[in-house]
C-alpha positions in Angstrom: 120.2 -38.3 38.8 119.5 -36.3 41.9 118.8 -33.2 39.9 116.4 -35.0 37.6 114.6 -36.5 40.6 114.3 -33.1 42.1 112.8 -31.6 39.0 110.3 -34.4 38.7 109.3 -33.9 42.3 108.8 -30.2 41.8 106.6 -30.8 38.7 104.4 -33.3 40.5 104.0 -30.8 43.4 103.0 -28.0 41.0 100.5 -30.3 39.2 99.0 -31.4 42.5 98.7 -27.8 43.6 97.0 -26.8 40.3 94.6 -29.8 40.4 93.7 -29.0 44.0 92.9 -25.3 43.2 90.8 -26.4 40.2 88.8 -28.8 42.3 88.3 -26.2 45.0 87.1 -23.7 42.3 84.8 -26.3 40.8 83.3 -27.1 44.2 82.8 -23.4 44.8 80.9 -23.0 41.5 78.7 -26.0 42.2 77.7 -24.4 45.5 76.1 -21.5 43.6 72.3 -21.8 43.3 70.4 -19.9 40.6 66.8 -18.7 40.8 64.5 -20.5 38.4 60.8 -20.0 37.6 58.2 -20.8 35.0 55.9 -18.7 32.7 52.7 -17.6 34.4 49.7 -18.7 32.3 46.5 -16.8 32.9 43.8 -14.7 31.2 44.9 -11.1 31.2 44.5 -7.8 29.3 47.0 -5.6 27.6 46.9 -2.1 26.3 47.3 -2.0 22.5 48.3 1.2 20.7 46.8 2.0 17.2 47.7 4.9 14.9 44.5 6.9 14.4 43.0 9.7 12.3 40.8 12.3 14.1 37.8 13.7 12.3 35.1 16.2 13.4 31.7 14.7 14.1 30.4 16.8 11.3 32.7 18.3 8.6 31.2 19.8 5.5 32.0 22.1 2.6 30.1 25.3 2.4 29.4 26.1 -1.3 27.7 28.9 -3.3 24.1 28.0 -4.2 23.8 30.7 -6.8 26.0 32.6 -9.3 26.9 36.1 -8.5 29.3 38.5 -6.8 30.2 37.8 -3.2 28.8 41.0 -1.7 29.3 40.4 2.1 31.2 38.1 4.4 29.7 38.2 8.0 32.2 35.7 9.6 35.9 35.3 9.9 38.3 32.4 9.5 38.6 30.2 12.6 35.5 31.7 14.1 32.8 29.7 16.0 29.4 30.1 14.5 26.0 29.1 15.7 23.3 27.2 13.7 21.4 29.6 11.4 24.0 32.4 11.6 24.4 34.4 8.4 27.8 33.7 6.8 27.9 34.9 3.2 25.7 37.2 1.0 25.8 36.9 -2.8 24.6 40.0 -4.6 20.8 39.6 -4.7 19.5 42.3 -7.1 18.9 40.1 -10.1 17.0 37.5 -7.9 14.9 40.3 -6.3 13.9 41.5 -9.7 13.0 38.0 -10.8 10.8 37.7 -7.6 9.1 41.0 -8.3 8.4 39.9 -11.9 7.0 36.6 -10.8 4.7 38.3 -8.2 3.4 40.7 -10.8 2.6 37.8 -13.3 0.9 35.9 -10.5 -1.2 38.9 -9.6 -2.2 39.4 -13.3 -3.1 35.7 -13.6 -5.0 35.9 -10.4 -7.2 38.6 -11.7 -7.9 36.6 -14.9 -8.9 33.6 -12.7 -11.4 35.7 -10.7 -13.0 37.1 -13.9 -13.2 33.6 -15.3 -14.7 32.3 -12.1 -17.5 34.9 -12.2 -18.3 34.0 -15.7 -18.3 30.3 -14.9 -20.7 30.9 -12.0 -23.1 32.5 -14.5 -22.6 29.6 -16.9 -21.1 32.0 -19.5 -17.9 30.0 -19.8 -17.3 26.3 -19.4 -15.9 24.5 -16.4 -12.9 23.5 -18.5 -12.0 27.1 -19.1 -12.2 27.7 -15.4 -9.9 24.8 -14.8 -7.4 26.2 -17.3 -7.4 29.5 -15.5 -6.8 27.7 -12.2 -3.8 25.9 -13.8 -2.4 29.2 -15.0 -2.7 30.6 -11.5 -1.0 27.6 -9.9 1.8 27.9 -12.4 2.3 31.6 -11.6 2.3 31.0 -7.9 4.9 28.2 -8.4 7.1 30.7 -10.3 6.9 33.0 -7.3 8.0 30.3 -5.0 10.9 29.4 -7.3 12.1 33.0 -7.6 11.9 33.3 -3.8 14.0 30.2 -3.4 16.7 31.6 -5.7 16.7 34.8 -3.7 17.0 32.9 -0.4 20.0 31.0 -1.8 21.9 34.2 -2.1 22.2 34.3 1.7 24.2 31.4 3.1 23.6 30.4 6.8 25.4 27.9 9.0 23.6 24.6 8.8 24.9 23.7 12.3 27.0 25.2 15.1 30.7 24.8 14.4 34.0 26.3 13.5 35.0 28.0 10.3 38.0 27.1 8.2 39.9 29.5 5.9 38.0 31.2 3.0 38.3 29.9 -0.5 36.7 33.1 -2.0 37.2 36.7 -1.1 34.9 39.7 -0.9 33.9 40.8 -4.4 34.8 37.5 -6.1 32.5 36.3 -8.8 31.4 32.8 -7.7 29.5 30.3 -9.7 26.9 27.8 -8.4 28.7 25.1 -6.5 31.9 27.0 -5.9 33.6 26.2 -2.5 33.5 29.1 0.0 34.8 27.5 3.2 34.5 24.4 5.4 32.6 24.1 8.6 33.4 21.6 11.4 31.3 20.6 14.4 34.1 19.7 17.0 31.8 19.2 19.9 32.7 15.5 19.6 35.2 13.7 17.5 35.2 10.5 15.5 38.6 8.8 15.8 39.3 6.0 13.3 41.9 3.2 13.8 42.7 -0.2 12.2 42.6 -3.4 14.1 44.1 -6.8 13.0 41.8 -9.7 12.5 43.0 -11.7 15.5 42.6 -8.7 17.8 39.2 -8.0 16.3 38.0 -11.6 17.2 39.3 -11.2 20.7 37.6 -7.9 21.1 34.3 -9.3 19.9 34.5 -12.2 22.3 35.2 -9.8 25.1 32.6 -7.3 24.0 29.7 -9.7 24.5 29.7 -8.9 28.2 30.2 -5.1 27.8 27.9 -2.7 26.1 30.6 -0.3 25.2 34.4 -0.4 25.2 36.2 2.6 26.5 39.5 3.7 24.9 42.0 6.5 25.5 43.7 8.9 23.0 47.4 9.8 23.0 47.9 13.0 21.2 50.8 14.0 19.0 52.7 15.6 21.9 52.6 12.2 23.7 50.1 13.4 26.2 46.9 11.6 26.9 43.6 13.4 26.1 41.8 13.8 29.4 38.4 12.6 28.1 38.0 8.8 27.4 36.2 7.7 24.3 33.9 4.8 23.4 34.1 2.4 20.5 30.7 2.7 18.8 31.2 1.5 15.2 33.1 -1.2 13.4 33.2 -1.1 9.6 31.6 -4.0 7.6 34.6 -5.3 5.7 38.2 -6.2 6.3 40.9 -4.7 4.1 42.2 -7.7 2.1 45.6 -6.1 1.6 46.3 -5.4 5.3 44.0 -7.8 7.1 42.7 -5.0 9.2 39.2 -3.7 9.9 38.4 -0.1 10.8 37.1 0.9 14.3 35.5 4.2 15.1 35.6 5.7 18.6 33.8 8.8 19.7 35.5 11.3 22.1 33.8 14.3 23.7 35.6 17.5 23.0 34.1 20.2 25.3 37.2 22.4 25.3 37.6 22.2 21.6 41.2 21.0 21.9 40.9 18.4 19.1 40.5 19.5 15.5 39.6 17.8 12.3 42.6 16.2 10.6 44.7 15.7 13.7 46.6 12.4 14.3 47.2 10.4 17.5 47.1 6.9 18.9 44.2 5.1 20.4 44.9 3.0 23.5 42.6 0.1 23.8 42.5 -2.7 26.3 42.6 -6.1 24.6 41.8 -9.4 26.3 44.2 -12.3 26.0 43.3 -15.9 27.0 45.9 -18.2 28.5 48.7 -15.8 28.0 52.2 -16.8 29.0 53.8 -14.0 31.0 57.5 -13.9 32.0 59.7 -11.2 33.6 61.7 -9.2 31.2 64.9 -9.8 33.2 64.7 -13.5 32.4 65.5 -12.7 28.7 68.6 -11.6 26.8 69.1 -10.4 23.3 71.2 -11.8 20.5 71.1 -10.1 17.0 67.8 -8.4 17.8 66.2 -11.7 18.8 65.1 -12.5 22.4 66.2 -15.7 24.2 65.8 -17.4 27.6 67.6 -20.2 29.3 65.4 -23.2 29.7 66.5 -25.8 32.3 65.9 -29.4 31.3 65.3 -32.5 33.5 69.0 -33.0 34.0 69.4 -29.4 35.3 71.2 -28.4 32.1 70.5 -25.0 30.5 69.6 -24.5 26.8 69.4 -21.2 25.0 65.8 -20.9 23.6 64.4 -18.2 21.3 61.1 -16.7 22.3 58.6 -14.5 20.4 57.2 -11.5 22.3 53.6 -10.8 21.6 53.3 -7.7 23.8 55.5 -5.7 26.2 54.6 -4.1 29.5 56.8 -2.6 32.2 58.9 -5.4 33.6 56.9 -8.1 31.7 56.7 -9.8 28.4 53.8 -11.8 27.0 55.2 -14.7 24.9 53.4 -16.1 21.9 55.9 -18.7 20.9 59.0 -20.6 22.2 57.8 -21.6 25.7 55.3 -23.8 27.4 53.7 -23.2 30.8 55.6 -26.2 32.2 59.1 -25.0 31.1 61.6 -23.9 33.8 63.5 -20.7 32.9 66.4 -19.0 34.6 65.4 -15.8 36.3 68.8 -14.6 37.5 72.4 -15.2 36.6 71.8 -15.6 32.9 75.1 -13.9 32.1 77.0 -16.4 34.3 76.1 -19.6 32.3 76.5 -20.9 28.8 74.7 -23.5 26.6 74.8 -26.9 28.2 76.0 -25.9 31.7 74.6 -28.0 34.5 73.3 -25.8 37.4 71.9 -26.1 40.9 68.8 -24.0 41.4 66.0 -22.8 43.6 62.5 -22.8 42.1 60.2 -19.8 42.7 56.5 -19.9 41.9 55.8 -17.7 38.9 52.9 -15.9 40.6 55.1 -15.0 43.5 57.9 -13.7 41.2 55.6 -11.6 39.0 53.7 -10.2 42.0 56.9 -8.4 43.1 57.3 -6.6 39.8 55.8 -3.2 39.0 52.9 -4.3 36.8 50.7 -7.1 37.8 46.9 -7.4 38.1 44.7 -10.3 39.0 
């Protein structure tokens, strides 16, 4: 009996001690206060990145205008040429002969016309015969002009200042009319094309009413920014029904000639957002590649809530779905709680919280 009583007493003492420790631990946990804030709702701007294609302001194919042997090449691949500079010479002998023949025929017809005119002045021949002689002379002169044009086409000059591409025909090649010789690019300024989704296009148009031009930047393939800003000058007429995008064209100056036709890059454009919900990145956590926050309800209980990130900036997320401006979210200690926990917290104004982060602009 004494032994049983002693065991019972020891058990009650252990239970009391355990309960006492648990109560003390619970009291300690309840003393922890977590920092809570709300999304900041405001009009803001973000920088969107669009994959782009870079094209020369002018980029043309240089083709042979006459058939013949490529007799001379006056330029080299990759060379800069000026407007009017001689580039190619197609063997001109046949065309020179045609011009000489046409001139001789025009001279002969001219003499006939003068004789007919003398006779017409003396009323020996009719005015109709003089008109016929005049028509023959006009035709002969036209043949001279045509032959001269064919001869001029054997010399190919640069239609504008630009940069040569590689040759498609070599010295001595027999080229036909219309054969490609090379391409020529005017890289003094570049046209950069990029596709914009419909929603962002509408936001751009609403914002652009107060700005004559929208400046953009270009990130090149090496991840460096091109040092000269560009300007959006043209938007195509139609949306692509398959992608829901519309093409923009920005113009960039290229004084050093760094950009070339056919390059790729990314256009960086500032896009306005109205009533955007902004939260700190550290208020979120990830589960199976989805982002969540802990929302604190009126009873101070936390609930795991999925959010949709519309845009990402250093330290900040712009949320498009999952939160309201009036929601309270945990800012710190999100790894120390679980679904349904009741917490004590201190509330911090969202503007004050975000102003202490790296990126924030009024």
